One Martini backbone bead per residue (centre of mass of N, CA, C, O) as a GRO file, in nm:
protein
   69
    1MET     BB    1   6.880  12.380  11.485
    2ASP     BB    2   7.105  12.193  11.358
    3PHE     BB    3   7.419  12.200  11.246
    4GLU     BB    4   7.384  12.071  10.965
    5LYS     BB    5   7.156  12.263  10.874
    6THR     BB    6   7.308  12.525  10.916
    7PHE     BB    7   7.542  12.462  10.727
    8ALA     BB    8   7.374  12.413  10.471
    9ALA     BB    9   7.238  12.693  10.464
   10THR     BB   10   7.501  12.852  10.443
   11LEU     BB   11   7.604  12.733  10.183
   12LYS     BB   12   7.365  12.807  10.002
   13LYS     BB   13   7.378  13.112  10.038
   14HIS     BB   14   7.682  13.148   9.938
   15MET     BB   15   7.650  13.010   9.668
   16ALA     BB   16   7.440  13.203   9.550
   17ARG     BB   17   7.613  13.463   9.571
   18ARG     BB   18   7.841  13.303   9.371
   19ASN     BB   19   7.722  13.106   9.165
   20LEU     BB   20   7.739  12.805   9.294
   21SER     BB   21   7.779  12.486   9.267
   22ALA     BB   22   7.838  12.193   9.411
   23TYR     BB   23   8.040  12.099   9.204
   24ARG     BB   24   8.224  12.350   9.199
   25LEU     BB   25   8.289  12.362   9.499
   26ALA     BB   26   8.418  12.086   9.516
   27LYS     BB   27   8.645  12.133   9.312
   28LEU     BB   28   8.774  12.379   9.458
   29ALA     BB   29   8.807  12.197   9.737
   30GLY     BB   30   8.879  11.890   9.667
   31LEU     BB   31   8.601  11.733   9.633
   32ASN     BB   32   8.335  11.534   9.635
   33PRO     BB   33   8.041  11.606   9.486
   34SER     BB   34   7.848  11.401   9.629
   35SER     BB   35   7.927  11.477   9.918
   36VAL     BB   36   7.845  11.773   9.904
   37GLN     BB   37   7.550  11.726   9.832
   38ARG     BB   38   7.483  11.567  10.094
   39ILE     BB   39   7.544  11.800  10.284
   40ILE     BB   40   7.340  12.005  10.163
   41ASN     BB   41   7.094  11.787  10.210
   42GLY     BB   42   7.150  11.646  10.503
   43GLU     BB   43   7.288  11.335  10.459
   44ARG     BB   44   7.564  11.458  10.575
   45SER     BB   45   7.840  11.479  10.779
   46PRO     BB   46   8.092  11.684  10.827
   47THR     BB   47   8.401  11.730  10.850
   48LEU     BB   48   8.631  11.945  10.954
   49ASP     BB   49   8.792  11.946  10.691
   50THR     BB   50   8.556  11.992  10.497
   51MET     BB   51   8.454  12.252  10.618
   52GLY     BB   52   8.713  12.414  10.572
   53LYS     BB   53   8.716  12.395  10.261
   54LEU     BB   54   8.440  12.522  10.205
   55MET     BB   55   8.481  12.786  10.362
   56LYS     BB   56   8.725  12.890  10.209
   57GLU     BB   57   8.580  12.915   9.927
   58LEU     BB   58   8.355  13.120  10.073
   59GLY     BB   59   8.484  13.306  10.303
   60LEU     BB   60   8.461  13.161  10.583
   61SER     BB   61   8.385  13.125  10.923
   62PHE     BB   62   8.306  12.972  11.215
   63THR     BB   63   8.137  13.204  11.325
   64VAL     BB   64   7.932  13.231  11.097
   65VAL     BB   65   7.826  12.938  11.106
   66SER     BB   66   7.742  12.931  11.420
   67LEU     BB   67   7.545  13.208  11.406
   68LYS     BB   68   7.450  13.154  11.103
   69ALA     BB   69   7.214  13.082  10.816
   0.00000   0.00000   0.00000
């Protein structure tokens, strides 16, 4: 599985645990909701800055994202 798919799967899993929609996660992270939805759908690769913002809102570290889906 490539990194973008792994990252998207990790986001989906942790969003579900926190009952967060893509829209709500985007707003909390200060990002464009459509961009976040495209990242979650695997249609767009996130920048390092965007990844950091999303991960911060979900309480994740780069280690968790790189090792687990």
